[in-house]
C-alpha positions in Angstrom: -12.9 -7.0 -1.0 -13.0 -10.5 0.7 -10.4 -11.8 3.1 -9.1 -14.2 0.5 -8.3 -11.4 -1.8 -6.4 -9.6 0.9 -4.4 -12.5 1.9 -3.4 -13.0 -1.8 -2.5 -9.3 -2.4 -0.3 -9.7 0.7 1.6 -12.5 -0.8 2.3 -10.2 -3.9 3.4 -7.3 -1.7 5.4 -9.6 0.6 7.3 -10.9 -2.4 8.4 -7.3 -3.4 9.3 -6.5 0.2 11.6 -9.5 0.5 13.3 -8.7 -2.7 13.9 -5.0 -1.9 15.3 -6.0 1.5 17.7 -8.4 -0.1 16.0 -11.4 1.6 16.3 -13.8 -1.2 15.9 -16.9 1.2 12.5 -15.7 2.5 11.4 -14.7 -1.0 12.3 -18.1 -2.4 10.6 -19.9 0.5 7.3 -18.4 -0.8 7.8 -20.7 -3.8 8.4 -23.9 -1.8 5.4 -25.6 -3.5 5.5 -23.5 -6.7 7.3 -22.6 -9.8 8.5 -19.3 -11.3 8.3 -18.9 -15.0 10.2 -16.0 -16.7 8.7 -15.1 -20.0 10.9 -13.2 -22.4 9.7 -10.7 -25.0 10.2 -13.5 -27.7 7.9 -15.9 -25.7 10.7 -18.2 -24.6 10.3 -19.4 -21.0 12.8 -20.1 -18.1 11.4 -22.2 -15.2 12.6 -22.4 -11.7 10.9 -24.8 -9.3 10.5 -24.9 -5.5 12.5 -23.0 -2.9 16.1 -24.2 -4.1 15.4 -23.6 -7.7 13.9 -20.1 -7.2 16.7 -19.1 -4.7 19.4 -20.4 -7.2 18.0 -18.4 -10.1 17.6 -15.1 -8.1 21.1 -15.5 -6.7 22.5 -16.0 -10.2 20.8 -12.8 -11.5 20.2 -10.2 -8.5 23.1 -7.9 -7.6 23.0 -7.4 -3.8 25.2 -4.4 -2.7 27.7 -4.8 0.2 26.7 -1.5 1.9 23.3 -2.9 3.0 22.8 -6.3 1.4 20.0 -5.0 -0.7 19.5 -4.6 -4.6 18.8 -0.8 -4.0 15.4 -1.3 -5.6 11.7 -0.6 -4.8 9.2 -2.9 -6.5 5.9 -0.9 -7.1 3.1 -3.4 -7.5 -0.3 -2.2 -8.8 -3.3 -3.0 -10.7 -3.9 -6.2 -8.8 -6.8 -8.2 -10.1 -7.7 -11.4 -8.0 -10.1 -14.0 -9.0 -10.9 -16.7 -6.4 -12.7 -19.9 -7.5 -16.1 -20.7 -6.1 -14.8 -23.4 -3.9 -12.3 -20.9 -2.3 -9.3 -23.2 -2.8 -7.7 -21.9 -5.9 -7.2 -18.4 -7.1 -5.4 -16.4 -9.8 -4.2 -12.8 -10.0 -2.8 -10.4 -12.5 -0.7 -7.3 -11.5 1.9 -4.9 -12.9 5.2 -4.0 -11.3 7.7 -1.3 -12.1 11.0 -1.6 -10.4 13.0 1.6 -9.4 16.6 1.6 -8.6 19.1 4.0 -7.2 22.9 3.6 -6.5 25.5 6.2 -5.7 26.5 6.7 -9.4 22.9 5.8 -10.7 20.2 8.3 -9.8 16.7 6.8 -9.2 15.0 5.6 -12.3 12.7 2.8 -13.4 14.7 -0.1 -14.6 12.0 -2.7 -15.7 8.3 -3.1 -16.0 6.8 -6.5 -15.6 3.4 -8.2 -15.5 2.8 -10.9 -13.0 0.2 -13.8 -13.8 0.0 -15.8 -10.6 -1.8 -19.0 -9.4 -2.5 -19.8 -5.8 -3.8 -22.6 -3.7 -5.3 -22.6 -0.2 -3.8 -25.3 2.0 -4.7 -25.7 5.7 -6.5 -22.4 5.5 -3.5 -20.4 4.1 -3.0 -19.2 0.6 0.4 -19.9 -1.2 1.8 -19.5 -4.6 1.5 -22.4 -7.0 2.8 -20.6 -10.1 4.1 -17.1 -10.9 4.6 -16.0 -14.5 6.8 -13.0 -14.9 6.3 -11.2 -18.2 9.2 -8.6 -18.7 8.1 -6.3 -21.3 9.5 -2.8 -20.5 13.2 -2.3 -20.1 15.4 0.5 -18.7 19.1 0.3 -17.6 19.5 -3.1 -15.8 23.3 -2.8 -15.6 23.3 -2.0 -11.9 20.7 -4.6 -11.1 21.4 -7.8 -12.9 24.7 -9.9 -12.4 24.2 -11.3 -16.1 21.8 -10.3 -19.0 18.4 -11.7 -19.0 
């Protein structure tokens, strides 16, 4: 595995870490020069662009609990496949994620399965997101996670 692939995988894992920590500001900053596209099971898309757009979307949907300021989730990202172009300035990746949640009256369980299809660009020697598509295709009980339905 080359260093570029490692750096790109770290972006995927950092995204999950910020979300699980309830740090929506830092997560959204990862998309300062990117857009996030949510793809519904019927193929319709919702698009959030840049830090402010992504932050607003996640604040509208993500329930953060007052006991510790987190959504009480664990995003498990796996099956990461990275492809870096020959020039080493653009890349793409595909990955799966399963989100687990546990709250006092809600025992630990998987609540959603998604597929990420990402694009990246290398600027000043560092990789950053240029686009993330989130395909939500497996659904459990999202009632304790979302503030409003998807």
